[in-house]
C-alpha positions in Angstrom: 76.1 -52.5 -27.2 77.0 -50.3 -24.7 77.3 -46.3 -25.9 80.6 -45.8 -24.5 80.9 -42.0 -25.4 80.4 -39.5 -22.6 77.4 -36.8 -22.4 78.2 -34.3 -20.4 75.7 -31.8 -18.9 74.8 -27.6 -17.4 74.6 -27.2 -14.5 72.1 -24.2 -13.4 70.8 -24.5 -9.5 68.0 -21.8 -10.8 66.4 -22.4 -6.9 69.7 -21.3 -5.7 70.1 -18.0 -7.3 68.6 -14.8 -6.3 66.6 -12.6 -8.9 69.8 -10.2 -10.2 71.7 -13.6 -10.5 69.2 -15.2 -12.7 69.1 -11.9 -14.8 73.1 -11.9 -15.1 72.9 -15.4 -16.0 70.2 -14.2 -18.8 72.3 -11.5 -20.2 75.3 -13.8 -20.2 73.8 -16.2 -22.8 75.3 -16.0 -26.4 73.6 -18.6 -28.5 72.7 -16.6 -31.5 75.5 -16.8 -34.1 77.5 -19.5 -32.6 78.9 -22.0 -34.9 78.1 -25.1 -33.0 74.5 -24.4 -31.4 72.7 -24.0 -34.7 69.7 -23.5 -33.5 68.0 -22.8 -30.1 64.3 -22.3 -29.1 64.5 -18.8 -27.3 67.1 -16.3 -29.3 69.2 -14.0 -26.9 67.1 -11.3 -27.9 63.8 -13.0 -26.4 66.0 -14.1 -23.0 67.5 -10.6 -22.6 64.2 -8.9 -23.1 62.3 -11.5 -20.5 64.8 -10.4 -18.4 64.3 -7.0 -18.4 60.9 -7.5 -17.8 61.9 -9.2 -14.6 64.5 -6.7 -13.3 61.9 -4.2 -14.0 59.3 -5.4 -11.9 61.6 -6.9 -9.1 63.6 -4.2 -9.2 65.9 -3.4 -6.0 64.7 -6.5 -4.2 66.5 -9.0 -6.9 69.1 -9.4 -4.6 67.3 -10.7 -1.6 67.8 -14.5 -1.8 63.7 -14.7 -0.9 62.2 -12.3 -2.2 58.4 -12.2 -1.2 56.7 -12.2 -5.3 53.8 -11.1 -6.6 51.7 -13.9 -8.7 52.3 -11.9 -11.2 55.9 -11.2 -10.4 56.7 -15.3 -10.0 54.9 -15.6 -13.4 57.1 -13.6 -15.4 60.1 -15.1 -13.0 58.7 -18.7 -13.6 59.1 -17.7 -17.9 62.3 -16.6 -17.6 63.4 -19.8 -16.0 62.3 -21.9 -18.5 63.3 -20.3 -21.2 67.0 -20.9 -20.1 66.5 -24.5 -19.0 65.5 -24.6 -23.0 68.4 -23.0 -24.2 70.5 -25.0 -21.6 68.8 -28.0 -23.1 70.0 -27.1 -27.0 73.5 -26.2 -25.6 74.1 -29.8 -24.1 72.3 -31.4 -26.9 74.6 -29.5 -29.7 77.4 -29.4 -27.4 78.0 -32.7 -26.9 77.0 -33.8 -30.8 80.2 -31.9 -31.5 82.1 -33.1 -28.6 81.6 -36.4 -28.8 83.4 -37.4 -25.4 85.9 -34.2 -25.1 84.8 -32.7 -22.0 87.5 -30.3 -23.1 85.2 -29.1 -26.2 82.3 -29.1 -24.7 83.5 -27.0 -21.7 84.6 -24.8 -24.3 81.3 -24.7 -26.0 79.3 -24.1 -22.7 81.7 -21.0 -21.6 81.4 -19.3 -24.6 77.3 -19.5 -24.7 77.1 -18.7 -20.9 76.8 -21.4 -18.7 78.3 -23.5 -16.5 79.5 -27.3 -17.4 78.8 -30.0 -14.5 82.3 -30.4 -12.3 83.0 -26.7 -13.3 81.1 -25.3 -9.8 84.4 -23.4 -8.8 82.9 -20.9 -11.3 79.1 -20.9 -10.0 79.4 -17.9 -7.8 81.1 -15.8 -10.3 78.6 -13.4 -10.4 78.8 -9.7 -12.4 75.3 -8.2 -10.9 73.8 -5.0 -9.5 72.8 -4.8 -5.7 70.4 -2.8 -4.3 71.4 0.9 -4.2 70.4 4.1 -2.9 68.1 6.2 -5.0 70.1 8.0 -8.2 72.8 6.0 -7.8 74.4 2.6 -8.8 75.5 -0.4 -6.6 77.6 -3.2 -8.8 79.7 -6.0 -7.6 81.7 -8.3 -10.2 83.2 -11.9 -9.1 86.5 -12.0 -7.2 89.3 -13.2 -9.0 92.1 -13.7 -6.4 94.7 -11.9 -4.8 96.5 -9.1 -6.9 94.0 -8.1 -9.4 93.1 -4.3 -10.0 89.0 -3.8 -11.3 88.9 -1.5 -14.3 85.1 -0.6 -14.6 83.1 2.2 -16.9 79.7 2.8 -16.8 77.9 5.0 -19.4 74.2 6.3 -19.8 72.2 4.1 -22.3 68.6 4.5 -24.3 67.7 1.2 -23.6 68.8 -1.9 -22.0 70.6 -3.9 -24.3 71.9 -0.9 -26.1 75.2 -0.2 -25.9 76.4 3.6 -24.1 76.5 6.0 -26.4 79.9 7.9 -24.3 81.6 5.7 -21.5 83.1 7.8 -18.4 86.8 7.3 -17.5 88.7 4.3 -16.2 87.9 3.0 -12.9 90.7 1.3 -12.1 90.0 -0.2 -8.0 91.3 -2.9 -5.8 87.8 -3.4 -4.5 85.3 -5.6 -6.6 81.8 -3.7 -5.3 81.3 -0.1 -7.2 78.7 3.1 -6.1 77.8 6.0 -8.1 75.7 8.7 -7.5 74.3 11.7 -9.2 72.2 10.0 -11.5 68.2 11.1 -12.2 65.9 8.2 -11.4 64.8 6.2 -14.5 68.1 6.8 -16.1 69.5 3.6 -18.0 72.9 2.5 -17.3 75.4 0.1 -18.7 78.5 -1.0 -16.7 81.1 -3.0 -17.6 84.8 -4.3 -16.0 87.7 -5.9 -16.6 89.9 -7.4 -14.2 93.9 -7.1 -14.6 96.4 -10.0 -12.7 99.9 -8.1 -11.7 102.7 -10.1 -12.9 102.8 -13.0 -16.3 99.7 -14.9 -17.6 99.0 -17.8 -15.5 98.1 -21.4 -17.8 94.1 -21.0 -16.9 92.4 -17.9 -17.2 89.3 -16.6 -18.0 87.9 -14.1 -20.8 87.9 -11.1 -18.8 91.3 -11.2 -16.9 93.7 -9.4 -18.2 97.5 -9.7 -18.2 99.8 -6.7 -19.2 102.3 -7.9 -21.8 105.5 -8.6 -21.2 108.7 -8.5 -23.3 111.5 -10.5 -22.9 113.0 -8.1 -20.3 110.4 -8.7 -18.2 109.0 -4.9 -19.0 104.9 -3.7 -20.0 105.5 -3.0 -23.7 102.7 -1.9 -25.2 101.9 -0.9 -28.8 100.1 2.8 -29.8 96.7 3.1 -29.9 95.7 -0.6 -28.8 93.9 -1.3 -25.7 94.7 -4.8 -24.4 92.3 -4.7 -22.1 89.3 -7.3 -22.8 86.2 -6.1 -21.2 83.2 -8.1 -19.9 79.8 -8.1 -21.6 77.6 -5.2 -20.3 74.8 -5.4 -17.4 72.3 -2.4 -17.8 70.0 -1.4 -14.6 67.2 1.4 -14.2 68.3 3.7 -11.8 65.8 3.7 -9.0 
């Protein structure tokens, strides 16, 4: 009997990504503890550790679409790609098993674990990443969320990659998607996060870092003391050149 239940797939397009985009993808994978993807051949910690190795080796060349890699560097990049592909397969397997042909359920699982389902390519270019920067500084770029958006950045020094900063900077609100901050010491490890605020009412479709000021029945912003309405992105890390 023909199987009439649809199986859905995740698009990676690794060959079209810069090394920095590959690293950003690796840091965004969140399968550990997921209620649907009950096991993955590589844990989030292992993937992020490999991403840190690649980032440390490639450095500022990572934003070049076709960086010249040594044999050792290419080996580590290939290893990271293979790990991502392996986990992608696990997310597809368990996602399809749970969704049972329901595209919405599959998409939810894929996005929740850091992947982009096939057919959702409009989001493929949404990359939160570090770009090449001058010595003693970092340069980050967040995905554009469209018009009438304020991007709220925070950064802080960390003791190691994947370790949250002990203290965050004051919030930096910009209408721009790129931020450069100087004044660091070479070798410092810095974590950056951001939130995006849309001016106006919440639309039907949105992503998890796009925020909307809570409005009361009179169309006024209404907040509760001590409660932050902003939901920040995951933190990405860089070593200051």
